[in-house]
N, C-alpha and C positions, 0 to 999 in steps of 0.2 A: 743597144748600140746607138751611138750618136748618129744624128741624121746626116751622115756623110753622103755626098753625091759623087760617085766614082765616074770617071770620064774616059778611061782607057778601055781597050778590048779585054782587059783582065778583070773587068768590073764584076762579072758574075762569080768568077772563081774567088775573088777577094771577099765578096759578101758572104758566100757560102762557107769559106774558110773561117771567117770571124764568127759566123753563127755556130759553126761546129765547136769552136773553142768555148763559146758561151754555153752551149748545150751540155758540155762536159764539166761545167761548173767553174770555168776560169773567168776572172773579170775581163782580161784582155783589153784593157782600155788604152793604155799608152801604146801598146803594139798596134792596136787598130788605128790609132792616130798616125803612127809612122807609116802604116800601109796606105792610108789615105794620101799622105804626102808622096809616097812612092808611086801611087796611081797617077797623081798629077804630073809627076816627073816623067812617067812613061807616056802619058797622053801628049805632053809637050815635045818630047824628044824621040819617041819611038811609036808614033801614032798608028802605024800600020801593023805592028807586031801583035800577035794573038797568044803568045806564050812568053815566058821569061827566057831571055837569051843571055849569052855570055857577055856580049857587048853592052847590053842593058845594065847588067849587074856591075860591070867594070865602071861604067859611067856613073852609076849610083854611088859606088864606093869612092870615086874621085870627086864627087860633086861638092865636097866641102874641104878644100885644101887646108892642111895644118890642123885638122880635127883631132881632138884627143882620142887615143885608142879606145877608151871606155865609151865615149859617145858614138864612135864608129861601130863598136860592138852592138850597141842598142839599136842602131839603124839597120845593121846587117842581119841580125838574128831573125826578125819577123819575115824578112824577104827570103832568107834561107828556108824557114819553115813553110812559107807559101810555095816555094819551089818543090819541096818534098811532097806537099799536098797535091800539087798539080801533076807531079810525076806519077803519084799513086792513082790518079784519075786517067792516066794514059796520055797526058800531054808530053811533048818532047821539051820539057822544061829544064833549064839550067839550074843547078843547085850550087850556091856559093860554098866553096870548100870550108871545112871547119877550122882551118888554120888562119882564116881571115877574120878579124885582124890577128896578127901573129901572136900577140901577148897582151892580155888585159893588165893594166897597171893597178896595183893595189893602192888604194887611197889611205894614207895614214891619218887617222882621226885627230882632230884638234880637241883636246879636253880643256874646256874653259876653266880659268881660275875664278876664285870668288870675286876678285877685283874686276875681271872682265865681265862677269855676269851682272854685277852691280852697275857697272857703267852702261851696259847694254839696256838693262831694264829701266834705268833712270832716263835714258835717251828716248825709249819708246813711250814712256809715261808722259813725255812732253810732245807727243804727236799732235801737230796742229790740225785744226779743222780743214776739211776739203770741200770746196764748192761742188765737186763732182761726185762725192760719196759721203752721205750723211752719217754712215756707220763706221767708216774707216778709223777714225780717231778712238772709237770705243773698242773695235775689234782687235786692233794690233796689240795693245797692252795685254789683253786677255788670252789671245790665241797663242802667243809666244810663251806665256806662263804655263799654259796647258801642255805645250810641247815639251817644255823642260821638266815640269813637276810630275808629269804622268808618263814621260818617255814615249810619246806618240810619234808616229810618222806624220809628216805635214799633211799628206792627203787624208789621213784618218781624222785629224782635227778639222780640216777644211770642210769635209763632207758630213760632219755631224748634223743630225736633225734635232729639233727641240725634244722630240720624244725619246731620243737616245740618252738624254741626260736627266737623271733623277735629282732634282735640286733639294730634295728632302734628305736623301741618304748620301749623295755624292757619287752614286754609281754611274759609270759611263759605259754604254753598250757600243762597242766598236763593231760595225758591220763588216761583212766580208771584205778583207783587205788583201795584203800580199799573201799569196798562197790560198786565197779564197777561204780565210779562216776567221771566224768571229770570236770575240772574247769580251770579258768584262774587266774594267779597271776601276779603281776608286780614287777620288780626289782627297787631298788633305783638307782639314777644316778651313784653313786659310784660303786655299784656292776655291773651295766651295762658297765661301762668303763673297769672293770676288765675282764668281759666276752668277750668284744670285743677284748682286747689284747690277751686273751687266745685263742679265735677262730682263730686269725691271726697266732698264733704259731702252732696250730693244723692243719691249712690249709697247712702249709709248710711241715708237716710230713705225713698227710693223706688227700690229697686234695679231695678225693672222699668219705670220711667217711660219715656214716649215724649217728653214735652215737655222741652226743655232747661231752661226756666224754669217749674217746676211750681207749681201752686197746692196747696192742702191736700189735693186729691184726686188729685194727680199729673198733672192736665191743664193746658192753657194758661190763663192768666189772662184775664179779661174785657176787652173792647176799651177800656173807659174807665178802667181801673185805673191805668195809667201816668200819665195826666194827674192823677189824684187824688194819687198818690204825689208827683209833682213839686211840686204846690202845698202839700202837707202840709209839705214841708221848705223849699222855696224861699221861700214867703210869710212865713216866720218870720225870715228873715235880714235884717240891716240893709241888705245890698246890694240886696235887693228893693225897699225903700222909696226907694232912690236912683235907680231906673230912671226915665228921662224918656221920655215917649211911650207907645207901646203896651206893655202888660205882657209880660214874658218868657213863652215857651211851651216845651213839650218839643221841638216841631219846630225851634225855634231852635238846639238842639244840633246838628242836622243842617246848618243853615245855617252855624253856627260852624265845623264841621269843614271845609267847603269853603273858607271864607274864610281860615282859618288855613293850610290846605294851599296855597292860591294864594300867600299871603304867604311861606310857607316856600320855595316854588319861586323867588320873586323874590329872596329872600336868597341862595339857592344858585345864582342866575343860570341857572336851567333854561329850556329852550325851552317856554314856555307854549303857544305855538301848536301845537307838536308833541304836547304832552301833553293838549291839549284834548279830543280824541276819547276818550282813555282815561278822563279824568275823567267824561265824560258816560256812558260805559258803566258805570263803577264806581258811579255814583250811581243807575243804573237809570232814566235819563231816556229816554223814548220818542222825544223829538225834541230837537234842539239848542237850541231856544228856551228850554227849561227850564234848560239850562246857561248860556245867555247871561245870564240874570238875575244869576248870581253874578259875572260879569265887571263889570257895572255896579255891583253892590253892593260888590265889592272896592275899586273906586276910591273909593267914599264913605268906607269905614272905614280904608283904607290909602292915603292920597294919594300915597305914594311909588311906587305901582303905575301911576300915570297914564301915565307915559311908556312903561313896558314893555307896557302893555295897549293902547296906542294903535293899534299895527299889528294886534293881534289883533282889536280891535273893528272896524277898517276892513275886515278880511277876512270876519269872521263876522257882524257886525251890520250889515245893509244900511241905507243911508241912506234915510229915508222922505221923499218929496216931497209936500207938501201943496198942492193947487190952491186958488187964491183963488176965492171964490165971490161 
């Protein structure tokens, strides 16, 4: 657990709750961070309370006016879980109802075109030196290529250690990530060459570093930095202004990897049904439902897949029957 200093009277319960999650094998990192901010909120606004109250939760929910429902869901969920935990211990704790927020909004992925990808990578290749970070100009072009070429989550790439990457074979060991599940992925030869050159440069700056992508101190970068870098370069491109619908995100590089991989398999006349399980494992999905999403998304962006995926969908995506009421 990060070295959080809790200040409210809920401190012991929050610490024990987070420790319980860790003991059960869950990373519980982002949720722990949210509970830390909840604790600060309680200490400032409900300093005398020794349990979770209805007023406390209502104020927490309203604390960010105009917040996106999905962001609110992320803030509410760990507090709801904490309430259930405290209730189980005998506290008269209020539990935020499950219908808050009322509905999570599904984010429609942006699948980058070849033109957009070329423009973005050309932009980050021109990353200027920074007097505040000697590694930034080297890290940015490589870490985004790894995100796209390997379909990684941004946190998976950001937290990579040197020992996690075999620069002889191109094997990348992804430590426990979403769902606390480890896996191994492989780089292409081109990306492997880029990483070898990058590692050589980093060796001259931080010869004893542990992080593969080190910040100015030789440690891993902070959790929000990749999003900041992405918008720093993407938002200035003409291609960014032409995007219709939801704005592009870093995570869409991962979506794009899967869709382009499926499209390539179709062009090569591969057995998608046979490769489906391997794709799910490669992406680190804890259940097939997460992989199913890409099958439907692929049909939308590549209509030529419809016939090829029809039998896959029939076998993998069960038909849902709705009863009339």
